[in-house]
C-alpha positions in Angstrom: 122.7 58.8 64.0 121.4 55.2 63.2 123.7 53.2 61.1 121.7 51.1 58.3 122.3 47.8 57.0 122.9 47.3 53.3 119.7 46.1 53.4 118.1 49.1 54.6 119.8 51.3 52.2 118.1 49.4 49.1 114.9 49.9 50.9 115.9 53.5 50.0 117.2 53.5 47.1 113.6 51.8 45.9 111.9 54.6 47.8 113.6 57.2 46.1 114.2 55.6 42.8 118.3 55.8 42.9 119.6 52.5 41.6 120.1 54.5 38.8 122.4 57.5 40.2 119.5 59.6 40.5 117.4 60.5 43.2 113.4 60.6 41.4 113.0 63.2 38.9 115.1 65.4 40.1 117.8 66.9 38.0 121.0 68.5 39.3 119.7 71.8 39.3 116.5 71.0 41.2 117.7 68.7 43.3 119.4 71.7 45.0 117.3 73.5 45.1 114.7 71.2 46.3 117.4 70.7 49.4 117.5 74.8 49.9 113.8 75.7 49.9 113.0 72.7 52.1 115.8 72.3 54.5 118.5 75.3 53.8 120.6 72.8 53.1 123.3 72.8 50.5 123.0 69.1 49.2 126.2 69.5 46.5 128.7 70.3 49.6 131.7 68.4 49.8 131.2 66.3 52.5 128.4 64.8 50.8 130.7 63.1 48.4 132.5 60.6 50.2 131.2 57.9 47.2 130.9 60.1 44.1 129.7 62.8 42.6 126.2 61.5 41.5 123.1 62.2 43.0 122.2 59.2 44.6 125.6 58.8 45.8 125.6 62.2 47.6 122.2 61.2 48.9 123.2 58.7 50.2 126.4 60.2 52.0 123.7 62.9 53.6 121.9 60.2 55.1 125.3 58.6 56.3 126.5 61.1 58.5 123.6 63.6 59.4 121.5 63.1 62.2 118.6 61.0 62.3 115.6 63.7 63.0 116.9 65.5 60.2 117.0 62.5 58.5 114.1 61.1 58.7 112.6 64.4 58.0 114.3 64.7 54.5 113.0 61.2 53.5 109.7 61.9 54.4 109.8 65.4 52.2 111.5 63.2 49.5 108.5 60.9 49.5 105.6 63.1 49.3 107.4 64.4 46.4 107.6 60.6 44.8 103.6 60.7 45.5 103.5 63.9 42.4 105.5 61.4 40.2 102.9 59.3 38.4 105.5 57.1 36.4 107.0 56.0 39.9 103.5 55.6 42.2 102.3 53.4 39.2 105.5 50.3 39.2 105.3 47.2 40.5 105.1 46.6 44.4 104.5 50.3 44.9 102.7 49.1 47.6 105.5 47.0 49.2 108.0 49.9 48.6 106.0 52.6 50.9 105.5 49.7 53.4 109.0 49.0 53.8 110.3 52.8 53.4 107.6 53.8 56.3 108.9 51.0 58.7 112.5 51.9 58.1 111.6 55.6 58.9 109.7 54.4 62.3 113.1 53.0 62.9 114.9 55.8 62.3 112.6 58.4 63.9 113.0 56.2 66.9 116.5 57.3 67.3 116.0 60.6 66.3 117.4 63.1 68.9 115.6 66.6 67.6 113.8 69.3 69.6 110.2 68.7 69.3 108.0 71.8 67.8 104.9 70.0 68.4 104.2 73.0 70.9 104.8 75.5 69.2 100.9 76.1 67.5 99.6 78.8 65.5 97.6 79.8 68.0 96.0 83.6 66.8 95.6 84.2 62.8 99.1 86.8 63.6 101.0 86.8 60.4 104.4 87.6 62.6 103.5 84.7 64.6 103.4 82.7 61.3 106.7 83.9 60.1 108.6 83.1 63.5 106.8 79.3 64.5 107.8 79.1 60.6 111.3 80.2 61.1 111.7 77.9 64.4 111.2 75.1 61.9 113.2 76.4 59.8 116.4 76.7 62.1 115.2 73.0 64.1 115.1 71.3 60.5 118.8 73.3 59.6 120.0 71.3 63.2 120.7 74.7 64.8 119.0 75.2 67.7 120.6 77.9 69.4 119.5 80.1 66.5 115.8 78.7 67.4 115.9 79.9 71.2 115.1 83.4 70.7 112.4 83.0 68.1 111.4 80.5 71.0 111.2 83.7 73.4 109.5 86.2 71.5 107.4 83.3 70.8 106.2 82.8 74.0 106.2 86.5 74.8 103.1 86.3 72.8 101.8 83.0 73.3 101.8 84.2 76.7 100.1 87.3 76.4 97.2 85.7 74.5 96.5 83.1 77.1 96.5 86.3 80.4 93.3 88.3 77.4 92.5 85.2 77.0 91.5 84.6 80.8 90.6 88.1 81.2 94.0 88.7 82.7 95.5 92.8 83.0 99.2 92.9 81.7 101.8 94.9 79.4 104.3 95.0 76.9 106.7 95.9 78.9 106.7 92.8 81.7 109.1 90.4 80.8 108.2 86.9 79.8 108.9 85.2 83.7 106.7 87.5 84.7 103.7 87.3 82.4 104.6 83.5 83.0 103.6 83.4 86.7 100.5 85.7 85.9 99.4 82.5 84.1 100.3 80.4 86.2 98.4 82.2 89.7 95.1 82.1 87.2 95.4 78.5 86.4 96.1 77.2 90.1 92.7 79.3 90.8 90.7 76.7 87.8 92.5 73.9 88.4 93.1 71.5 91.6 96.7 70.5 90.8 98.7 67.6 92.5 101.9 69.0 94.8 104.0 67.6 92.0 102.6 69.8 89.1 102.3 72.5 91.2 105.8 72.6 92.3 106.2 71.9 89.0 105.1 75.1 87.1 105.1 77.2 89.5 109.3 76.3 89.4 108.8 77.1 85.7 109.0 80.4 86.0 112.2 80.9 87.1 112.6 78.8 84.0 111.7 81.2 81.9 113.4 83.9 84.6 117.1 82.2 83.0 115.1 81.9 79.9 115.7 85.4 79.1 119.2 85.8 80.0 119.6 83.2 78.1 118.0 84.9 75.0 119.8 88.4 76.1 123.2 87.0 76.7 123.8 84.0 74.8 121.3 83.7 71.7 122.0 85.2 68.1 119.7 88.2 69.6 122.8 90.2 69.7 126.3 89.7 69.5 126.6 87.4 71.6 128.5 84.1 73.4 126.1 81.3 72.3 125.5 78.4 74.5 126.1 74.9 72.9 123.7 72.9 70.5 123.2 70.2 73.0 122.4 72.7 75.8 120.0 74.7 73.1 118.2 71.3 72.7 117.8 71.5 76.6 116.8 74.8 77.1 114.0 74.3 74.0 113.2 70.3 75.0 112.5 72.3 78.5 109.7 75.3 77.7 108.3 72.7 74.9 107.6 70.5 78.2 106.0 73.7 79.6 103.8 74.4 76.4 102.8 70.9 76.4 101.3 71.0 80.0 100.0 74.3 79.2 98.0 73.4 76.1 96.3 70.5 78.2 95.3 72.3 81.2 94.4 75.5 79.0 92.2 73.0 76.9 89.6 72.2 79.6 89.0 75.9 80.5 
């Protein structure tokens, strides 16, 4: 967590119009619904009552308690909501308020440690895929990387099947994830000259995905399992994501 100075908290107070105990234009009900709909967070729970019961005090406690990455996501989304409120976008010093707020967001995000989700993309028109991606995003937003692992595995199964189809490589649905990855790795090796280190890393990813099968089946929420820790789930998520990012870049070259 980034420890904010009093002056920095005042920047957030100005950005979210919290100086009178309110948060933007929310009532208790609409603020509760907003946090539940957008982030699956119960904002009026006991742990956010550190400083009092007003909406602004719950918000300040939330910022004080939660991890940087979820705080940054929530603050960005709240600013988007502010932009829908004409009276708040027409106040004096709005440009200054916006600049100071986004400067502070950059500082918070610099210390954030959320798993990166930029490699999880909609690569084909598919409603199931769309829901898988949305579910992964919800789990990460809710600080539940363990819950995201099962869906990340399903995403990878679909992603590598799609990649093999694109390259005209035969495969079938009974093949495990690491089998699909292995076929894809052999395909890109014939099309793209790789340095020794890149070749070693990408070949090593086959065994990573084989172990990912085991984690998905035995240590994720796919079944009634003993779960990995959040820290380990974060590490697995980021490791798989780094392979997906490399594949996205290399595959874009044809």
